[in-house]
C-alpha positions in Angstrom: -188.8 -55.1 17.9 -186.4 -58.0 17.1 -186.7 -58.5 21.4 -190.4 -58.9 21.1 -190.4 -61.8 18.3 -190.5 -65.6 19.7 -191.6 -67.6 17.1 -190.5 -67.0 12.9 -193.3 -68.1 10.1 -191.9 -68.8 6.8 -193.6 -68.8 3.5 -192.3 -71.8 1.5 -192.8 -72.0 -2.2 -190.4 -69.4 -3.6 -189.1 -68.5 -0.3 -187.4 -71.4 1.0 -187.8 -73.5 -1.6 -187.2 -73.7 -5.5 -190.5 -74.5 -7.0 -189.8 -73.8 -10.3 -185.9 -75.6 -11.2 -187.5 -79.1 -9.2 -190.6 -79.0 -11.2 -189.0 -78.8 -14.9 -186.6 -81.8 -13.6 -189.2 -83.8 -12.3 -191.3 -83.2 -15.7 -188.6 -83.2 -17.6 -187.9 -86.9 -15.9 -191.2 -88.2 -16.6 -192.0 -86.8 -20.2 -188.4 -88.7 -21.9 -189.7 -91.6 -20.0 -192.3 -91.6 -21.9 -190.8 -90.0 -24.9 -193.0 -87.3 -25.2 -190.8 -83.5 -25.5 -192.3 -80.3 -24.6 -191.1 -77.1 -23.2 -190.6 -78.0 -19.6 -189.9 -74.4 -18.6 -193.0 -73.4 -19.8 -195.2 -76.2 -18.6 -193.8 -75.4 -14.6 -194.5 -71.7 -15.0 -197.4 -72.4 -16.4 -198.7 -74.4 -13.4 -197.6 -72.3 -11.3 -199.9 -70.2 -12.9 -202.6 -71.7 -11.9 -201.9 -71.5 -7.9 -204.0 -68.6 -7.2 -206.8 -69.0 -9.7 -207.6 -72.9 -7.8 -207.1 -71.1 -4.5 -210.0 -68.4 -5.3 -212.1 -70.6 -6.0 -212.2 -72.1 -3.0 -212.0 -68.5 -1.1 -215.2 -67.6 -3.3 -216.5 -70.4 -2.8 -217.2 -72.1 -6.1 -215.3 -75.1 -4.3 -215.8 -76.5 -1.2 -212.1 -76.6 1.4 -209.9 -78.7 -0.5 -206.6 -79.5 0.3 -203.5 -77.8 -1.8 -202.5 -81.4 -3.5 -206.2 -81.6 -5.1 -205.9 -78.3 -6.3 -202.8 -79.3 -8.5 -203.9 -82.6 -9.2 -207.1 -81.0 -10.7 -204.5 -77.8 -12.4 -202.4 -81.0 -13.6 -205.2 -81.9 -16.1 -206.0 -78.6 -17.7 -202.3 -77.9 -18.3 -201.9 -81.5 -19.5 -205.0 -80.6 -21.9 -203.0 -77.2 -22.9 -199.9 -79.4 -23.5 -201.2 -81.6 -25.8 -199.9 -84.7 -23.5 -202.3 -87.5 -23.7 -199.9 -90.4 -22.8 -199.4 -89.9 -19.1 -201.6 -92.5 -17.0 -202.8 -92.2 -13.8 -199.9 -93.0 -11.9 -197.9 -90.9 -14.1 -199.9 -88.3 -13.1 -199.8 -89.0 -9.2 -195.8 -89.1 -9.4 -195.6 -86.0 -11.3 -197.8 -84.2 -8.4 -196.3 -85.6 -5.6 -193.3 -83.0 -7.2 -194.4 -80.7 -5.2 -193.8 -82.6 -2.3 -189.4 -82.6 -3.1 -188.8 -79.3 -3.9 -185.5 -78.2 -3.4 -184.3 -76.0 -1.0 -182.5 -72.8 -1.8 -178.9 -73.2 -0.6 -179.6 -70.5 2.4 -182.3 -72.6 3.2 -181.1 -75.2 5.9 -177.9 -73.3 7.4 -180.0 -69.7 7.7 -183.0 -72.0 9.2 -180.8 -74.4 11.7 -179.2 -70.7 12.9 -182.4 -69.3 13.5 -184.0 -72.5 15.3 -180.9 -71.9 17.9 -183.2 -68.8 19.1 -186.4 -68.5 18.0 -189.6 -71.3 16.8 -189.6 -71.6 13.3 -192.3 -73.2 11.5 -193.9 -73.1 7.6 -196.6 -70.5 7.5 -197.7 -71.8 4.2 -200.9 -72.9 1.7 -199.6 -76.6 1.3 -200.8 -79.1 3.0 -199.8 -81.0 6.1 -198.8 -84.0 4.3 -197.3 -81.7 1.5 -195.0 -79.3 4.0 -194.2 -83.1 6.5 -192.8 -85.1 2.9 -190.9 -81.9 2.1 -189.6 -81.3 5.4 -188.0 -84.6 5.0 -187.2 -85.1 1.9 -185.4 -81.3 1.9 -184.2 -81.8 5.7 -185.9 -78.5 6.8 -185.7 -78.0 10.2 -189.2 -76.8 11.3 -190.4 -76.8 14.6 -194.0 -77.5 14.2 -195.8 -77.8 10.6 -198.4 -74.9 10.4 -200.5 -75.3 7.1 -203.2 -73.5 5.6 -205.0 -76.6 6.1 -205.4 -76.3 9.6 -207.7 -73.2 9.4 -209.7 -74.5 6.4 -208.7 -71.0 4.6 -205.5 -70.0 1.8 -203.6 -67.2 2.1 -204.2 -64.2 2.5 -207.4 -64.8 4.7 -206.1 -63.5 8.0 -207.8 -66.1 9.4 -204.2 -68.2 8.8 -202.0 -66.2 10.4 -204.3 -65.5 13.3 -204.6 -69.5 13.5 -200.8 -69.6 13.7 -200.4 -67.0 16.7 -203.0 -69.0 18.4 -201.5 -72.5 18.0 -198.0 -71.2 19.2 -199.8 -69.1 22.0 -198.1 -66.2 21.4 -199.7 -62.7 20.3 -199.7 -61.9 16.4 -197.1 -59.6 17.6 -194.3 -61.8 18.6 -194.4 -63.6 15.4 -192.5 -62.7 12.3 -193.3 -63.7 9.2 -190.8 -64.1 6.3 -191.8 -64.5 3.0 -190.8 -63.5 -0.7 -193.9 -62.0 -1.8 -194.6 -58.8 -0.8 -198.5 -59.4 -0.7 -198.6 -61.9 1.9 -196.4 -59.7 4.3 -199.1 -57.2 3.6 -201.2 -59.7 4.6 -199.2 -60.7 7.9 -198.6 -57.1 8.9 -202.2 -56.6 8.9 -203.3 -59.2 11.5 -200.7 -58.2 13.4 -197.6 -60.2 12.9 -194.2 -58.4 12.1 -192.1 -58.5 8.7 -189.4 -59.6 7.0 -189.1 -59.9 3.3 -186.6 -61.7 1.4 -186.2 -61.5 -2.1 -186.0 -64.4 -4.2 -184.5 -62.9 -8.3 -184.6 -66.1 -9.9 -188.0 -67.7 -8.4 -189.1 -67.5 -12.1 -186.5 -67.8 -13.5 -183.1 -66.2 -14.6 -184.3 -64.1 -17.4 -187.2 -62.4 -15.4 -187.2 -59.4 -13.4 -187.4 -59.1 -9.4 -190.1 -57.7 -7.2 -190.5 -54.2 -7.4 -193.2 -53.5 -5.2 -191.8 -51.2 -2.6 -190.3 -52.8 0.9 -190.0 -50.2 3.1 -193.1 -51.0 5.0 -191.9 -53.9 6.2 -189.7 -54.7 9.5 -186.7 -56.4 8.0 -185.2 -56.5 4.7 -182.7 -59.5 4.2 -181.1 -60.5 1.1 -181.5 -64.3 2.1 -182.1 -66.7 5.4 -178.6 -66.0 6.3 -178.8 -62.2 6.2 -182.3 -62.8 8.1 -180.2 -65.0 10.8 -177.8 -62.4 11.3 -179.8 -59.2 11.5 -182.1 -61.1 14.3 -179.2 -62.3 16.1 -177.2 -58.9 16.4 -177.8 -57.9 19.3 -180.1 -60.6 20.3 -181.7 -60.2 24.4 -182.2 -63.4 25.4 -185.6 -63.8 27.8 
């Protein structure tokens, strides 16, 4: 399988970047500037919990195609009402919404990606829109060869169109792509679309007191403790050509 792989495509939120710590920090900073005190950890978790339901509105046809920046903003409006925050003006909301463009990478992400890039094409394959992923890469120093976004397919993972779109745009058969993610559901959908899969668990994605993912992982081609470990596994032995 390793010899067949030509490109690695990555889930980003939670797999490559630590969205939770970043959103907590920026929410707290904007709140402090407004003299607003809330449970910002719960605020970040609440915002993320709306991620799937808002994408489902697009998948099920309740909303036309809407990119993730706009879905995040709709979710933020709901969340501010739920947390009884009325003092954020439009500029505050826009600044906080763009926090998703400024997420910090996990410590292993950049060194691991740089190693992988020596031998493979590497790209995000994320539900984030192109502007979000591009700004995130610029801010965090993520060394992608190109940006692959669900926005290009006008569909959201786990719809198979997203995975097949990635293979088509890279001019590779799906079997030469390795989908890397911390979320088994993403990987199962990628398998069904013909991609190989690597599971990189992130037990602290949802905070230090949450249980790590306990779903069965023996169905995936590779299980790596982080992206550096993934690079170790893929490059020993490495078959060129």
